[in-house]
C-alpha positions in Angstrom: 107.3 55.9 55.0 110.7 54.9 56.2 112.6 52.0 54.8 112.0 48.9 56.9 113.9 45.7 57.0 111.9 44.0 54.2 112.3 46.9 51.7 116.0 47.0 52.7 116.3 43.2 52.1 114.9 43.8 48.6 117.6 46.5 48.0 120.4 44.4 49.4 119.3 41.5 47.1 119.4 43.9 44.1 122.8 45.3 45.1 124.2 41.9 45.8 123.1 40.8 42.3 124.6 43.8 40.5 127.5 45.1 42.5 129.4 42.1 44.1 132.9 41.9 42.5 132.5 45.4 41.2 135.3 48.0 41.5 134.8 51.4 43.1 135.9 54.0 40.6 135.1 57.3 42.2 133.7 58.5 45.5 131.8 61.8 46.0 130.1 63.5 48.9 127.3 65.2 47.0 125.6 66.7 50.2 126.5 67.0 53.8 125.2 63.6 54.6 125.1 61.9 51.2 127.8 59.6 49.7 127.8 58.6 46.0 129.9 55.6 44.9 130.7 55.1 41.2 131.0 51.3 40.7 132.0 49.4 37.6 131.0 45.7 37.3 130.6 43.4 34.2 131.3 46.4 31.9 128.5 48.4 33.4 128.7 51.5 35.5 126.5 52.0 38.5 126.0 54.8 41.0 125.3 53.7 44.6 123.8 56.4 46.8 124.1 56.3 50.6 122.4 59.0 52.6 122.3 59.5 56.3 119.8 62.4 55.9 117.7 62.3 59.1 114.5 62.8 57.2 115.0 60.5 54.2 117.9 58.0 55.0 118.3 55.3 52.5 120.7 53.5 50.0 119.9 52.5 46.5 121.3 52.6 42.9 120.8 56.0 41.4 120.4 57.5 38.0 119.4 61.0 39.2 122.2 61.9 41.7 124.7 64.4 40.3 128.4 64.7 41.1 129.2 68.2 42.3 132.6 69.9 41.5 133.0 71.1 45.0 136.0 70.5 47.3 135.4 67.1 48.9 134.9 67.2 52.7 137.3 65.3 55.0 135.0 62.2 55.3 134.9 61.9 51.5 138.7 62.3 51.3 139.1 59.5 53.9 136.8 57.2 51.9 138.8 57.9 48.8 142.0 57.0 50.6 140.8 53.7 51.9 138.3 52.5 49.3 139.2 53.9 45.9 139.8 51.0 43.5 138.4 48.6 46.1 136.4 45.5 45.1 133.0 44.8 46.7 133.1 41.3 48.2 129.8 41.0 49.9 126.7 43.1 50.8 124.7 42.0 53.9 121.9 43.1 56.2 123.0 42.1 59.8 120.3 40.8 62.1 117.6 41.9 59.5 118.0 45.4 60.9 117.9 48.6 58.9 121.7 48.3 58.5 123.7 47.4 55.4 127.3 46.3 55.5 129.5 46.4 52.4 132.6 44.3 52.6 135.2 46.0 50.4 138.7 44.7 49.7 141.2 47.5 48.9 144.9 48.2 49.0 146.2 49.7 52.3 149.2 52.1 52.8 151.6 49.2 52.7 150.3 47.9 49.4 148.6 44.9 51.0 145.0 43.8 50.3 142.8 44.5 53.3 139.0 44.2 53.8 137.2 47.2 55.3 133.5 47.6 56.0 131.4 50.5 54.8 128.3 50.5 57.0 125.1 52.6 56.7 122.6 52.6 59.5 119.1 53.7 58.4 117.6 54.8 61.7 115.9 58.2 61.3 117.8 61.0 63.0 120.3 58.4 64.3 121.2 57.4 60.7 124.9 57.3 59.9 127.6 56.1 57.5 130.7 54.6 58.9 134.0 53.1 57.7 135.3 50.3 59.9 138.6 48.4 60.0 138.8 44.6 60.0 139.4 44.6 63.8 136.2 46.6 64.3 137.8 49.9 65.0 135.9 52.9 63.5 138.0 54.9 61.1 135.5 57.7 60.8 131.8 58.4 60.3 129.8 61.0 58.5 128.2 62.0 61.9 130.1 61.9 65.2 128.2 60.9 68.2 130.0 61.8 71.5 129.2 60.8 75.0 127.3 64.1 75.7 124.9 63.2 72.8 124.5 59.5 73.7 125.4 57.6 76.8 124.5 54.3 75.2 126.8 54.3 72.1 129.5 56.6 71.0 130.4 56.8 67.3 133.9 58.4 67.1 137.1 57.6 65.3 139.3 54.9 66.9 136.3 53.7 68.9 135.2 50.0 68.7 132.2 49.8 66.4 129.1 48.0 67.8 125.7 47.5 66.3 122.9 49.7 67.7 121.0 48.1 70.7 118.4 45.6 69.4 116.0 46.3 72.3 115.3 42.6 72.7 114.0 42.2 69.2 114.3 38.9 67.4 115.4 38.2 63.8 112.2 37.3 61.9 114.1 35.1 59.5 115.1 32.8 62.4 111.9 32.6 64.4 109.7 29.6 64.9 105.9 29.2 65.3 106.1 28.5 69.0 108.4 31.5 69.5 106.1 33.8 67.5 103.0 32.7 69.5 104.8 33.2 72.7 105.9 36.8 71.7 102.3 37.6 70.8 100.7 36.2 74.0 103.3 37.7 76.3 102.5 41.3 75.5 99.7 43.5 76.7 99.3 45.6 73.6 97.6 45.5 70.2 98.5 42.7 67.9 100.2 44.9 65.3 102.4 46.4 67.9 103.2 42.9 69.3 104.6 42.0 65.8 106.8 45.0 65.0 108.0 45.5 68.6 109.0 41.8 68.8 110.9 41.5 65.5 113.7 43.6 64.0 113.2 45.2 60.6 109.4 45.1 60.7 107.4 48.3 60.4 103.9 49.1 61.7 102.8 49.1 58.0 103.7 45.4 57.4 102.5 44.5 60.9 99.0 45.8 60.0 99.2 44.1 56.6 99.9 40.8 58.4 96.9 41.3 60.6 94.7 42.1 57.6 95.9 39.1 55.7 95.2 36.9 58.8 91.7 38.5 59.1 92.2 39.4 62.7 91.6 42.7 64.4 95.0 44.6 64.6 93.8 46.3 67.8 93.1 43.1 69.6 95.3 42.8 72.8 98.0 40.2 72.3 97.7 38.4 75.7 93.9 38.0 75.1 94.3 36.3 71.6 93.1 32.7 71.4 95.1 29.9 69.8 93.3 30.0 66.5 94.0 33.8 66.1 97.7 33.3 66.9 97.9 30.4 64.3 96.3 32.5 61.6 98.5 35.4 62.5 101.6 33.2 62.2 100.6 31.8 58.8 100.3 35.3 57.5 103.6 36.3 59.1 105.4 33.3 57.7 104.0 33.9 54.2 105.6 37.4 54.3 108.9 36.2 55.7 109.0 33.2 53.3 108.9 35.7 50.4 111.9 37.5 52.0 113.9 34.3 52.4 113.3 33.4 48.7 113.8 37.0 47.5 110.3 37.0 46.0 109.8 40.7 46.0 107.4 42.8 44.0 108.4 46.5 44.2 105.2 48.5 44.1 104.1 52.1 44.2 100.6 53.1 45.4 99.0 56.2 43.8 96.0 58.2 44.7 93.2 59.3 42.3 95.4 62.2 41.2 98.2 59.7 40.4 100.4 61.1 43.2 102.5 58.6 45.2 101.0 57.7 48.6 103.4 55.0 49.7 105.6 52.1 48.4 106.6 48.7 49.4 108.4 45.6 48.2 105.2 43.6 48.1 101.6 44.3 47.0 99.7 45.3 50.1 96.0 44.7 50.7 96.0 47.8 53.0 96.3 49.9 49.8 93.8 47.9 47.7 91.8 51.1 47.0 94.8 52.8 45.5 96.2 52.5 42.0 99.1 50.1 41.8 102.3 50.6 39.8 104.9 47.8 39.5 108.7 48.4 39.2 111.3 45.9 38.0 113.9 47.7 40.2 113.5 48.5 43.8 116.2 51.2 43.5 114.2 52.9 40.8 111.1 52.8 43.0 112.8 54.2 46.1 114.6 56.9 44.2 111.5 57.9 42.4 109.6 58.2 45.6 112.3 59.9 47.7 114.3 62.0 45.2 112.0 64.9 44.9 111.2 64.9 48.6 114.8 64.8 49.6 115.7 67.5 47.0 113.0 69.8 48.4 114.3 69.1 51.9 117.9 70.0 51.0 116.8 73.1 49.2 114.6 74.1 52.2 117.6 73.6 54.5 119.9 75.8 52.3 117.4 78.6 52.0 116.3 78.8 55.6 118.2 82.0 56.1 116.6 83.5 52.9 113.1 82.5 54.0 113.7 84.0 57.5 115.1 87.2 56.0 112.2 87.6 53.6 109.6 87.2 56.4 111.5 89.8 58.4 111.4 92.3 55.5 107.7 91.5 54.9 106.9 92.1 58.6 108.8 95.3 58.5 107.1 96.4 55.3 103.7 95.6 56.8 104.5 97.7 59.9 105.6 100.6 57.7 102.4 100.3 55.7 100.3 100.6 58.8 102.3 103.7 59.9 101.9 105.4 56.5 98.2 104.5 56.4 97.7 106.2 59.8 99.7 109.2 58.6 97.5 109.4 55.4 94.3 109.2 57.6 95.6 112.0 59.9 96.3 114.2 56.9 92.6 114.1 55.9 92.1 117.0 58.2 94.3 119.3 56.1 91.3 121.0 54.4 89.8 121.8 57.8 93.1 123.4 58.9 93.0 125.6 55.8 89.4 126.7 56.5 90.4 127.5 60.1 93.2 129.7 58.9 91.2 131.5 56.2 88.3 132.2 58.7 90.7 133.5 61.4 92.4 135.7 58.8 89.1 137.1 57.5 87.6 137.7 61.0 90.7 138.4 63.0 89.3 141.7 64.2 86.3 139.9 65.8 88.4 137.4 67.8 88.7 138.5 71.5 92.2 138.4 73.0 93.2 135.3 74.9 90.2 133.3 73.6 90.2 129.5 73.8 87.8 129.2 70.8 86.1 131.3 68.2 82.6 130.6 66.7 81.8 131.9 63.3 80.0 131.0 60.1 81.8 128.7 57.7 81.3 130.3 54.3 83.6 127.8 52.6 81.3 124.9 52.9 77.5 124.8 52.3 75.1 125.0 54.1 77.2 127.6 55.9 76.8 126.3 59.4 78.5 127.7 62.4 82.0 126.3 63.1 84.0 126.4 66.3 87.7 127.0 65.9 90.0 125.9 68.8 92.5 128.6 69.7 95.7 128.9 71.6 95.0 131.6 74.2 98.6 132.7 74.2 98.5 133.6 70.5 96.4 136.3 68.8 94.1 135.6 65.9 96.7 136.0 63.1 99.2 133.9 64.9 96.6 131.1 65.4 95.8 131.4 61.6 99.4 131.0 60.8 99.6 128.0 63.0 96.7 126.3 61.1 98.3 127.2 57.8 101.4 125.4 58.9 99.4 122.4 59.9 97.7 122.5 56.5 101.1 122.6 54.7 102.5 119.8 56.8 99.5 117.6 56.3 99.6 118.2 52.6 103.2 117.2 52.4 102.5 114.2 54.6 99.7 113.1 52.3 101.9 113.2 49.2 104.8 111.5 51.0 102.6 108.8 52.6 100.9 108.1 49.2 104.3 107.7 47.6 105.6 105.6 50.5 102.5 103.3 50.3 103.1 102.8 46.5 106.7 101.8 47.2 105.8 99.6 50.1 103.1 97.8 48.0 105.7 97.3 45.2 108.2 95.9 47.8 105.6 93.6 49.3 104.6 92.2 45.8 108.3 91.7 45.1 109.0 90.0 48.4 105.9 87.7 48.0 107.2 86.8 44.5 110.6 85.9 45.9 109.0 83.9 48.7 107.0 82.0 46.1 110.1 81.3 44.0 111.7 79.4 46.9 109.3 76.6 46.1 110.6 76.5 42.5 114.3 76.1 43.3 115.8 72.8 42.1 119.6 73.2 42.1 122.4 74.9 43.9 122.7 77.2 40.9 119.1 78.2 41.4 119.8 79.1 45.0 123.0 81.1 44.0 121.0 82.9 41.4 118.3 83.9 43.9 120.9 85.1 46.3 122.5 87.2 43.6 119.1 88.7 42.9 118.6 89.6 46.5 122.1 91.0 46.7 121.4 93.2 43.7 118.1 94.4 45.2 119.9 95.3 48.5 118.2 92.7 50.7 121.3 90.5 51.2 124.9 91.3 51.7 127.3 89.8 49.2 129.0 86.6 50.5 132.7 86.4 50.6 134.3 84.0 48.1 131.6 84.3 45.5 133.1 85.4 42.2 131.4 88.2 40.2 130.9 85.7 37.3 129.0 83.4 39.6 127.1 86.1 41.4 125.9 87.8 38.2 124.8 84.6 36.4 121.2 85.2 35.4 120.5 82.7 32.6 119.5 79.3 33.8 117.1 77.0 32.0 113.5 77.7 32.6 111.0 75.0 33.6 110.1 73.3 30.3 106.7 71.7 29.5 105.0 70.4 26.4 101.3 70.6 25.9 99.2 67.7 24.6 99.1 69.5 21.3 102.9 69.7 21.1 103.4 73.3 22.0 106.5 74.2 24.1 105.6 76.0 27.4 108.2 77.7 29.6 107.9 78.8 33.2 110.3 81.2 35.0 111.7 80.0 38.3 112.5 83.4 39.8 112.2 87.1 39.0 115.4 87.3 37.0 114.2 84.4 34.9 110.7 85.9 34.5 112.4 89.0 33.1 114.6 87.0 30.7 111.8 84.7 29.7 109.3 87.5 28.9 111.5 90.3 27.7 114.2 88.4 25.8 113.3 84.8 25.2 109.7 85.2 24.1 108.7 86.5 20.7 106.0 89.2 20.3 103.6 86.6 18.9 104.0 84.1 21.8 101.3 83.8 24.4 102.0 85.2 27.9 100.2 84.1 31.1 100.2 85.1 34.7 97.9 84.9 37.7 95.6 87.9 38.2 96.5 90.2 41.0 99.0 87.9 42.7 102.6 86.7 42.8 103.5 84.0 40.3 105.7 82.8 37.5 105.6 84.2 34.0 104.5 81.5 31.6 105.2 81.6 27.8 103.6 79.4 25.2 105.7 79.3 22.0 103.6 80.0 18.9 104.4 80.2 15.3 103.7 83.5 13.6 99.9 84.2 13.3 99.1 80.8 14.9 96.3 80.8 17.4 96.6 78.8 20.6 94.2 75.8 20.8 91.9 75.5 23.8 93.6 72.5 25.3 97.1 74.2 25.2 95.6 77.4 26.7 94.0 75.4 29.6 97.2 73.5 30.3 99.4 76.6 30.2 96.9 78.4 32.5 97.1 75.4 34.9 100.9 75.8 34.9 100.5 79.5 35.7 98.1 78.7 38.5 100.3 75.9 39.9 103.4 78.1 39.9 101.7 80.9 41.7 100.2 81.9 45.0 97.0 80.1 43.8 98.6 76.7 43.8 96.3 75.3 46.5 93.2 77.1 45.3 90.4 76.2 42.8 89.1 78.4 40.0 92.3 80.5 39.9 92.0 83.5 37.6 94.8 83.6 35.0 95.3 86.5 32.6 96.6 85.8 29.1 97.7 88.0 26.2 100.2 88.1 23.5 103.8 88.9 24.6 103.7 92.2 22.6 101.1 93.5 25.0 103.4 93.1 28.0 105.7 96.0 29.0 108.4 96.3 31.6 107.7 98.9 34.3 110.5 101.5 34.1 112.9 101.3 37.1 110.8 98.5 38.6 112.1 95.4 40.4 112.8 92.3 38.4 109.7 90.5 37.2 107.4 93.5 37.5 105.4 94.2 34.3 102.2 95.8 33.1 100.0 94.4 30.3 96.8 95.1 28.4 94.4 93.6 25.8 94.2 90.5 28.0 91.5 87.9 28.7 91.0 85.8 31.8 90.5 82.1 32.2 89.7 80.2 35.4 91.5 76.9 36.1 92.1 74.5 39.0 95.8 73.3 39.1 96.4 69.6 39.5 99.9 68.5 40.4 99.7 65.2 38.6 98.7 67.0 35.4 101.6 69.4 35.8 104.1 66.6 36.2 102.7 64.8 33.2 103.4 67.9 31.0 107.0 68.3 32.2 109.7 67.6 29.7 
């Protein structure tokens, strides 16, 4: 769900408690639309993340965001110029909207203290981060909105900043009972819509929760609601808003039966009473935990869009080539018939009449020696027709050999491309992306980018995914084909256990074992689940996983990275569960 005004009020309260009077040490732009402020207050360092990412816009304290060593963009340089060393005076949420305004006092170019406003608007694809002068003039923003993009509100340097249009919504913190009832009864729409379309900062989720708490039908049309219904609705509404006024928040995460997050909120919701409830002492920890992986996957997906498109192009091309070679192989099946035609015409050339269009004779090369009709070119004599069929035979024989070789190569290419496509889901960092690009450059699928050093492009040793079984065994999973090679051929010992999905693309999995130590059943099952989860069988049940000792795995000579053969293996069937996989991660 998107952050609404209530969750944002919870975040603002937490930031106000921890950051007010804090000093801004450093400013980073860790992604195109993400700003990270390093703030020190009361001898404690905090990281404040502000992101205008259109899919997951938010702000909160962070422990997971990392500071890249890249050249800072212009917006980041501008923030450093105006806010470095600044003191946070106040953090507010104007009009209970999804807007947070940081009042920051910093030294200007003349050495005087001056207050500037760092504002983040959390509004889906319209989200933005802006720096505003005391007189309301916009210094700059992380996104520029010109008149051709919006006729309502331009967001450009040197323009006067104004809040987004409120669309006639009221501040729920300032409403009265009479005003609330009037808003409900004046609208010809379901009650839950009457609530969130009348008041700023309220989401459909909390509007439905208010209706449930009031024990009224959320779909009841507002202008048909009786007085008693409206009073019950207001009491439920006021109960929620009173908790906001008194900062009585309870950050909660709602989990399904597989312990995967379904939703979160700053209060316990009866709507999710059937789900498992997990409490958090910090709303920032809750929001970051919920969004971090989603946002990371989104950023990785954005940065690998060109790779994914390229891989699909090569796969489509390989599939077309495969069909062509299969047709050529099918056509070459007539080669033996061409040879028989040639042999018979050579043996009975004296019986073939000149300028004949066909010749009927007995086929002594195949039992039961039936008659066979041989098509002829009437312009050629019998020997010339025989030579023609021998040429067809030789050509078909060569085609059969070449097509079979081509099909083997195409099958190998398709397996490799499928494995690379799968590895896109395992990428976690910019280094992972760079490594995958280097692999595709080395394989000839990508052109080398300018400005990438040989040292960076050839880097092949990044940490594997690391897990620990319930029995304490270390389990490692390769994130791409280079890592699969390194993991299996160099990192693993001969006595370690090796696992891989049967007949499909997937990661190599290694279970570290002491010499002559057998793997226990639970560790085997957990390692197999990891091999299934990090494979093409991720969404399947009863996935077949082959396992054997590492000494039984051999690298295919001259094969692409990650391609191996193995023997003396057994097969176990497992159903991967994401929550179990996350529980094993170190």
